[in-house]
Residue frames relative to the residue before (quaternion, step in Angstrom):
aa qw qx qy qz dx dy dz
M 1.0000 0.0000 0.0000 0.0000 0.00 0.00 0.00
A 0.3362 -0.7690 0.5165 0.1698 3.54 -0.79 1.02
V 0.1342 -0.7661 0.6228 0.0850 3.55 -1.22 0.57
L 0.1823 -0.7695 0.6037 0.1005 3.53 -0.84 1.00
I 0.1594 -0.7987 0.5779 0.0521 3.55 -0.73 1.10
R 0.0796 -0.7835 0.6162 0.0014 3.49 -0.90 1.03
K 0.0587 -0.7846 0.6170 0.0161 3.56 -0.73 1.08
F 0.0774 0.7947 -0.5913 0.1130 3.58 -0.82 1.03
K 0.4240 -0.6917 0.5317 0.2429 3.50 -1.30 0.43
L 0.3948 -0.7128 0.5326 0.2289 3.57 -0.88 0.96
P 0.6587 -0.4922 0.3750 0.4280 3.63 -1.18 0.29
T 0.6494 0.5190 -0.3301 0.4472 3.60 1.09 -0.51
G 0.5728 -0.6139 0.3558 0.4104 3.56 1.32 -0.23
M 0.5511 0.6092 -0.3880 0.4179 3.54 1.33 -0.16
M 0.3966 -0.7039 0.5394 0.2370 3.58 -1.03 0.85
K 0.1109 -0.7811 0.6141 0.0216 3.52 -1.08 0.85
E 0.1731 -0.7618 0.6176 0.0910 3.61 -1.11 0.73
E 0.1076 -0.7660 0.6331 0.0279 3.53 -0.99 1.00
R 0.1609 -0.7744 0.6091 0.0578 3.58 -0.85 1.06
I 0.1308 -0.7991 0.5868 0.0002 3.52 -0.55 1.30
D 0.0000 -0.8279 0.5605 -0.0216 3.60 -0.58 1.11
D 0.5109 0.6282 -0.4185 0.4113 3.60 1.29 0.00
A 0.4626 -0.7254 0.4388 0.2592 3.57 -0.61 1.13
D 0.6283 0.5338 -0.3363 0.4551 3.63 1.04 -0.69
R 0.6595 0.5004 -0.2937 0.4779 3.57 1.00 -0.87
I 0.6289 0.5365 -0.3239 0.4601 3.57 0.98 -0.83
E 0.6566 0.5084 -0.2924 0.4743 3.56 0.93 -0.97
R 0.6587 0.5093 -0.3094 0.4594 3.59 0.96 -0.81
Y 0.6759 0.4849 -0.2922 0.4718 3.61 0.99 -0.86
M 0.5888 0.6011 -0.3549 0.4076 3.61 1.11 -0.69
Q 0.5852 0.5852 -0.3745 0.4182 3.60 1.19 -0.50
F 0.5700 0.6131 -0.3691 0.4037 3.62 1.22 -0.40
F 0.7201 0.4733 -0.2269 0.4538 3.56 1.20 -0.66
D 0.4264 -0.6690 0.5329 0.2944 3.57 -1.11 0.67
R 0.7684 -0.3926 0.2422 0.4434 3.54 -1.30 0.05
E 0.6533 0.5153 -0.2884 0.4738 3.57 1.05 -0.85
G 0.6531 0.5160 -0.3033 0.4639 3.55 0.97 -0.83
K 0.6372 0.5141 -0.3191 0.4774 3.57 0.99 -0.86
A 0.6497 0.5192 -0.3313 0.4456 3.62 0.91 -0.85
K 0.6640 0.5083 -0.3050 0.4558 3.56 0.95 -0.86
L 0.6449 0.5242 -0.3150 0.4584 3.57 1.02 -0.85
E 0.6740 0.4976 -0.2920 0.4614 3.57 0.96 -0.90
A 0.6560 0.4844 -0.2978 0.4963 3.56 1.24 -0.42
G 0.5556 -0.6468 0.3595 0.3791 3.53 1.33 -0.04
Q 0.4863 0.6700 -0.4209 0.3709 3.56 1.30 0.18
K 0.5261 -0.6245 0.4811 0.3190 3.52 -1.29 0.33
V 0.0952 -0.7847 0.6111 0.0418 3.55 -0.97 0.83
F 0.2299 -0.7872 0.5627 0.1039 3.59 -0.99 0.88
I 0.0138 -0.7416 0.6705 0.0146 3.53 -0.95 0.89
D 0.7921 -0.0627 -0.0665 0.6035 3.53 -0.55 1.26
K 0.7648 -0.3062 0.2245 0.5205 3.62 -0.52 -1.11
D 0.5339 0.6234 -0.4048 0.4031 3.59 1.26 0.15
E 0.2413 -0.7535 0.5989 0.1239 3.57 -1.07 0.85
W 0.1013 -0.8011 0.5899 -0.0009 3.59 -0.78 1.08
Q 0.0718 0.7737 -0.6285 0.0359 3.55 -1.15 0.68
L 0.2228 -0.7666 0.5939 0.0998 3.54 -0.97 0.88
L 0.0673 -0.8019 0.5936 -0.0081 3.51 -0.70 1.17
E 0.2647 -0.7465 0.5947 0.1378 3.55 -1.02 0.92
D 0.3320 -0.7343 0.5538 0.2095 3.57 -1.02 0.74
């Protein structure tokens, strides 16, 4: 089961981490990434969009 991790900074300056394990939501979020970004995620690397950090982990 894959887990998509999103780390982002709140307007207050506090860092927050969201763990997405629902396959439908992961598929929907993957549409945000270009081909290169998807390849990096599938390899387990971190990808940045604006100020958000994304990482896809396979169990």
